N, C-alpha and C positions, 0 to 999 in steps of 0.2 A: 707462373708465367704461362701464357697461352702457347699451345703447341704450334708447330709449323703448319700442320693440317688445319687447325682452327683459324689461323691467320689467313691461310689461302682460301678457306671457305668464305670468310668475310670479304676478302678481296674480290672473289668471284661474284658474290651477292651484290656488292656495291656496283660492279661493272654492269651487271644485269639490270639493276634498278636505274642506273644512269641512262642506259639505252632506252628503257621504257619511258622515263621521264622526259627525254628529249622531245617526244611528240607533243607534250603539252606545257612544259615549263623549262625553258633553256637555263634559267637560273638554278632550279633544283638539280637539273642534270649536271651543270658545271660544278656544283657543290659536291655531288656524289663522285664525279670524276676526280676532283681534288682529293677526296678521302681515299678513293681507290688507288690513286697515284702514290699514296704513302707506303704502298707495298710493292715489292718487285719480286715476283715468283716466290712469295711467302716471306722474303727477307725485307726488313725495314731499311729504307735508304737513309742517307745522311742528312744532317742539318735540321731545319724546321720541320721538314717532312718526317724525319725520324721521331721527333717529339710528338707530332700529331699522330703518327701511327701507333706509338706506345700508349698515348692517352686514349685513343679510340679503342684499342684492344682492351685496355684496363676497364673502360666504361662498359663495353659489351660483355666482358667476362665476369663482371661483378655480380650479376644476377641473371635469372632466367628471363627470357622474353617470349611473348606469345608468337612473334614472327620477326623476321629480319627488318621489317619496315619500322617497327616501334622505336628502337633506339635512334635510328636516323631521323625520324620525325621529331623526336624530342630534342635532338641536337640542333636541327634546322630551326625549330620554333624558338629555342633559347637564343640562338644567334640573331634571329630576326628581331627578338625583343630588345636586344642591345642596340640594333640599328634604329629601331623606332624610338628608343630613349635618347638617341644622339650620343651614345657612349663614344668618347674620343678614341678608344682603343679599336673601334671598328669603323672609324670615319672613312677609311679607304674603300669600304664596301658600299657605303651609302649610294654612290652614283649608279649602282647596279640594281637597286631596289625601287620598283615603281611606287611603293607605298610611301617613299620619302622624296623621290625624284620624279617630277612629271614626265621627263623624257629620258628614261634610264639608258645607260650604256649597255650594250650587249655583253653578256658574260663570256662571249667568244673572244672578247678583247684579250690580247696576250697578257695584259697586266693583271687580269683577274686572279689567276692562280697565286701570284705573289702577294696580292692584297689579302686574299683569303688566308694564306699561311701566316702572314704577319698578324692578322686579327686574332686568329685562334691561338697563336703563340702568346700574344699579350693577355688574352682571357685566361689561358692556362687551365688549371684545375678548377677554378671558380665556375667555369662554364659547365663542367661535368657535374658538379654538385647541383647546380641549378637544373640541368637537364634531367638528372635523376629524380628530382621532385616535381617535374613538369607533368601536369595532367592533360592528356590530349582530349580535346572536346570534339565530338562529332558535329560537323557543320552541315546540318540537313538543309540544303538549299531550297527544298520544296516549301519551307516556311515563308519564303519571300512573298508568296501569294497573299499572306495576311495583311500586307500593306498595299500590294499592287491592286487587288480586287476592289477595296474601298475607294482607292484613288480613281480607278476607272469608273466605278458606279457613281461617284460624287462629281465626276468630271473636274477634278482639281487641275488647274492650269499649270501650276509650277509648285515645286516642293523642295525643302531643305531636308535631307534624310540624315538621321543620326541613329546609329545602331548602338544600343547599350549592351555591353558584355564583350566577350572575346570570341566572336564568330568570324574573325578575320575579314569582316566587311562583305562576306559572300552574299548575304541577303540584301545588301544595298544595291546589288546588280540584278535584282529580280526582273526589272523591265527588259533586260537583254536576253532573258530566257523565254520559254514558252510553256504556258499552263493551259491544259484542256480540261475545263470543268464540265461534268456531265451529271444530269439528273435522271431519275428512274423513268420519267415520262419521255425520255429521248431528247430532251432539250440539251443544248450544249453551248458553251461560251469559251472562246479562245482569247487569251490576253498575253501580252508580251511580244517582243520583237523577234524572238527566235523563229527560225524557219522550219526546223525539224522538231518532231514530237519529243518532249523531255519529261513532263510531269502530267499525269492524268489524275484528276481529283474528283472523287465521288462526292456528290453534294446532296443535301436533304432540304426540304422546304420548297417554297415557290421558286421557280427559275428566275435568275437575275440576268437579264440580257439587255443592257442599254443599247439604244439605237446607235449612239456614237461612243466608240470605245477608245477614244484618244487617251494616251497615257500622259501623265504630267511631265513637263520639262524639269530636268534636274538642275537646281541651282548649285547644289553642292552635296557631297556625300562625306560623312565623317564617322569615325568609330570612337567611342568613349568607353574605356574600361578601367578597372582598378590598376592594371599594369601600365597602360599606355593610352595615348590618343593619337589619331592621325587623320588626315583627309585623303580621299581618293579622288583623283582627277575625273571630271565628268566627260 
């Protein structure tokens, strides 16, 4: 059994992660807050929260972790995979995920915590087994330049984007970022709709700087992987 000090350590860590995540993902922050709410000054509270708290502590105590983020990311990824597959046990969470609902409900909705607890209660130990086997893939969003640059150079007017693999669709959004390509002779090319510098790419060979750098219109974006498939609203 984890000690009270260990439980409190994780409760504090979850609260800190939730505060940080609030700035970029309300959904991630709400999930972390629900996990943290499973603990009350180190003591697990009653009902579904009690079961969630015990399962969470059993999961994080079963092995060593490189950092506090790793087990939370594995759990969140596993939960998301069930949402993407349309698992009826997590149907109540689907309205909060933009990956399956074009206009998602804010997780600040008072009903979110209850739906979250119900979903995890129904998934039970199965989710922990899956999360323990989950391999976290690093999603390097600089790779998006590999489709964005040819599209700009060839002046493709419109495109249907399909990402093969499990990169969460991040590189399908490359046109919303900014890539600054630079050559040794001082030539430079900026592509993407992003306003602030994000990725600087060192290039070799003759500079490629088309006079018209319009980006293609997106007809659709979709992800295809062995685990799941989904479409991203354009």
